[in-house]
C-alpha angles and dihedrals in degrees: 000000000000130000125220126196125208117204120192130191110225123195112208109223098170141020134235108319118252110271093021117149092238095052099085091050094049091045091052091051091051095044094048088069091052093047091051092049091050093045093050094051089072095232131109130060123315131187112200101317097331123105116231099162092109123039122182133193121171103316096335123104127196121195115202124192142150095235141036091232090058090049089053090054091046090051089051088054089051090050091052090047090051090054095045095048101029092243122151122214114202102229091182088067094044123103137181123219119195117199129192140049092313096049093123098046112116114243137181113282122266120227133209120181090351094303128109 
């Protein structure tokens, strides 16, 4: 009795559907690379030896740093990550919160994906 094998070429036109069971796992794999890049740059907040410069929950990301210059560098790392992994950050939903005695001092704009 013979065996035959059928091979098909499949073109992927979409990704995992929203709400799919595999989505959180795939997202975590992607984001682990970004977290490691941010951790290894030496910027962001640290408590003792633990890195807290990048906090993630679901599909939200928070960057924490002690200076605006460090945030700019961290945003550049996010931009590079987006290019490398074909990820899109929605800069229209992004906000910056400044805390401390100089919270209301005007500063140069921050950019993510080329948008202010």
